[in-house]
C-alpha positions as MATLAB code, in Angstrom:
seq = 'MDAIEVHIGFGANVGQPVVQFSQALDEILRRGLLLHPIQKSALYRSAPWGPVADQPYFLNAVVRGKTVLPPYDLLA';
ca = [
      10.036   -5.153   -8.636;
       7.894   -7.265   -6.306;
       5.144   -5.430   -4.768;
       5.773   -4.816   -0.536;
       3.143   -4.074    1.851;
       2.947   -0.545    3.732;
       0.842    0.908    5.785;
      -0.363    4.579    5.522;
      -1.619    6.368    8.726;
      -4.502    8.943    8.126;
      -5.118   11.544   10.802;
      -7.499   14.886   10.753;
      -9.566   16.956   13.167;
     -11.046   19.946   10.974;
     -13.605   20.015    8.591;
     -15.157   16.090    7.950;
     -12.403   13.832    8.723;
     -14.956   10.299    7.139;
     -14.923   12.286    3.896;
     -11.251   13.602    4.092;
     -10.083    9.710    4.645;
     -12.537    8.364    1.965;
     -10.908   10.978   -0.568;
      -7.434   10.649    0.514;
      -7.880    6.688   -0.298;
      -9.309    7.528   -3.874;
      -6.925   10.025   -4.658;
      -3.725    7.107   -3.540;
      -5.410    4.567   -5.328;
      -6.310    7.194   -8.657;
      -2.455    7.995   -8.886;
      -1.629    4.151   -8.645;
       0.718    4.899   -5.355;
      -1.097    1.419   -3.870;
      -1.837   -1.608   -6.400;
      -5.367   -2.344   -4.126;
      -6.086   -1.819   -0.150;
      -5.935   -4.328    1.219;
      -7.626   -4.062    4.994;
      -9.099   -0.407    6.447;
      -8.793    0.084    9.811;
     -11.522    1.450   12.308;
     -11.544    5.265   12.719;
     -10.360    6.232   16.489;
     -10.127    9.361   18.515;
      -7.501   10.414   20.077;
      -6.916   13.804   21.970;
      -4.564   16.543   20.569;
      -0.840   15.975   21.635;
       1.322   18.638   21.276;
       2.003   22.444   22.092;
      -1.386   23.804   20.774;
      -3.901   21.320   23.102;
      -7.053   23.853   22.206;
      -7.811   21.852   19.341;
     -10.743   19.183   18.547;
      -9.910   15.669   19.160;
      -8.552   13.730   15.957;
      -9.405   10.893   14.081;
      -7.111    8.105   12.786;
      -7.163    5.499   10.509;
      -5.034    3.258    8.845;
      -4.851    1.620    5.144;
      -2.917   -1.616    4.470;
      -2.003   -2.288    0.953;
       0.535   -3.230   -1.583;
       2.773   -0.986   -3.761;
       5.823   -1.529   -6.101;
       7.027    2.362   -5.446;
      10.303    2.057   -3.332;
       9.699    4.042    0.337;
      10.901    7.627   -0.672;
       8.959    7.461   -4.205;
       5.924    6.336   -1.983;
       6.521    9.306    0.576;
       6.805   11.804   -2.638;
];
């Protein structure tokens, strides 16, 4: 199967989100889910959304990369 481009979103609002993003990407690469990251977005802050408004702001980011996995296997 040829590699396809994917975008994976990350978001966190507890603990140390910047450290967690780095650890999550390292684990994704360690497991071979992405062949290599092509590009990482900047971190951006967003207000909580939904029924629980009394919580910290979120830090969000996206990683663009390539994978040979089908979509459902990548999600699993």
